[in-house]
N, C-alpha and C positions, 0 to 999 in steps of 0.2 A: 506495500502499500504504499504509495507518496504525499509527499507533507508537500505545503507552500513553499519548502524548502529547496525541492527538487530540482532538478537542472539537467536535464536526459543530455548525451551527447554521444557524439562518435570520435574516435579515433583512430586516423591509418596509416599504418608505418608504412612508408616507402618502399622501407629495405628490404619489406617482406613480400610483397605486392607482382607476384608472374604476370597478370597479364589474361589472365585465364576464363575470365569472364562468367563463373558460375555465382557470384554474387548480382549480375545485372539476370541472367536467366533466375535466379531462386527469387527473385524482386520479381517481374514481371510474373512468374508463377503463382506466388505468394497475394497479390495488389490488383492481377487480372489485367494487366495494366499492356493499351491498346499496341498492334504492333503499330513499327516506326517508332514508338514513344521509350522517355525512360526517364522514371525516377533517379534512378543509378547507372552509371556507367564510369569505361575506361579510357580518356586518353591516353596515346602509346606515341613515344618517339627512340626514334638510337641515339647518344649520347655519348663521350668520351673521356675519360677518368682514366687514374689508374692504372685499372685492371685490364684495359680495350674499351674496344666498344661495347656498347650495351643496350639494352633496351631500358626504357622508361617507361614505368606506369603510374598514374596518376588519376584512383576513383574519384569520382566527382560525383555532386547530389546536391540538397536543396541543403543549406546551411545553419537556419534552423535561429536566423538571429535573433537577439536580444537587441537593439535596433533595426525593427524589420520596415524594408522602404517600401517592402508587395503592401504587409498589412497597413501602413499609410496612405497608401495614394486606392487603395477599394474602396470604391463610391455604395457599396450595401453592409459592407463587414461580414461579406463570405471569405474572405483572408482571416485568421486571430490566431493568437496565439494560448494554448492549455496554458493551466500554470506548473505543468513540467516544464513550461518551453521550448515543446513543441506549435511548430507551425502548419494549419492543417489549414483546407477550406470546406465551407460548407457547401454543398453541389445547389441546394434548393435557395440558394440565396444567390449564387455565380451566374450572372447575365454573360457571364463570355467578352465584357470591355478588352481585355487582354492590356489593362493598367497594369496588374502585379505583372504579366512577363516582361514589361520595358522595364520596371521598377526592379528587376531583379538580376542584379553585378555576373551572379554564374549560371542564369541560363539554365539554373532547373526544373521550369516549369511546362507544361505543355496542353496546349488543346485539345479535345477530341474531336477527332471531325465527324462525330454523328450527332452527339450532341450539345457542341461549345463551349462545355464543361470548363475549366482548369482542372489538370492534374499533375500533381507530386510526391516528391518523396515523404514519407507522414511517418521515417522512422518507425514504419512499420507497428504505431500506438496501439492497434486493436491488440497484439501479443502483447507489446512493452508496459503497459498501463496494464496489464494480468502478470508480471514476471519474470516474463518470457523474452525471450534476445528476437532485433530483428531478424526477420528471414536471411540476408545479407550476411550478418553477422554470424548465424549460426553456419552457412553456409561455407565461409571462407576457409578455402584448405589449407594456405598457412597460417591464419590466424593474425591476417594484416591487418582485420578489425577491432576495434574492444567497444563496447559498447558500456552504459551505465551512468550515476549520478553524477558531475562533477564535482557538485559540492558537498560528495561525503567523501572525507578522505580514504575514509576503508574500502571502498567500490575497487575496484579492479584497473577503471580507465584511469584515477584520480592516481592509484600507484604509478601505474605505468609515466604518468604524463610526471610527474614529481620522482623515477630515477632518471627519464633521461628528456625532458621538456617538451615542449610543444608551439605549433606554428600554424597561424592562422593564414590561408589562402585572404588576397585581397585588405590586409592585414590593415592597411594605410585608409580606409575605405569609415573604417572606426564599427564598423558593424557589430565587434561581441559573437563573434559567430560560434555557434557547439559543437562545432564539427572542425577538426584541429589535425595537423598532418605531425608525422618524426621526419625529419628529411626530406622540408621541402626544399631548404633557400639553397641546399648540397644539390636535390637535381636538378632545381630552373637555376642553378649555375654553373652546371657544364656545360660545354659548346657540343651545339648540334648539330647531328652528322644527315638525320633524317627528316622528312616536311611530319609536325604532328597529325597522328592518326586521331578523331576526333569524331567519337561517337553524341549520344545527347540530344536535348533538343536546341533546335539553332533560331530561334525566334525574328520571324521575316512579319515584319509588324503591317506590310500595306498590301500581302496574299489573303484570302478568301474570306 
């Protein structure tokens, strides 16, 4: 049972991610994500390091920010933040205006082509609110993903952060995301030797 001080978060260790996409498949199956849409995805590219050329993999998803630009621009209150810090979308209030897609710097939202409603990662709130792990975390073959209460020093995720530290994607925006990374600056600082292969949801505001 969560309390008002609980803040769900995810930690992604880039040194362990092998880009197998098991997390992507598990998420789509668990959450019935439509074809061509993604709640989580892997961006991959080749870099050079002291060990030679290798593949860099960076999982991405909604960052469940504390300062939520998507919630601020939603005209109907469909986008909201739970007491555990999870950003969700109420489909009954969503009018498909796409303001939230334009506001999200992580391009983590998508629109259902049939209903026009917005979808995104929920940190498997239907599972985590009952003490279970998100589908992507429970499926990760290398245990590159950690989930838990960022505010509980005894949680696995808090212990890992205390041990190795963490970094936020686009930290300069000051959004205080609940998704953190291990090894982010190291990977981003390596010379790139191939184009980034991007999955996920690319927002095209003037289409459809």
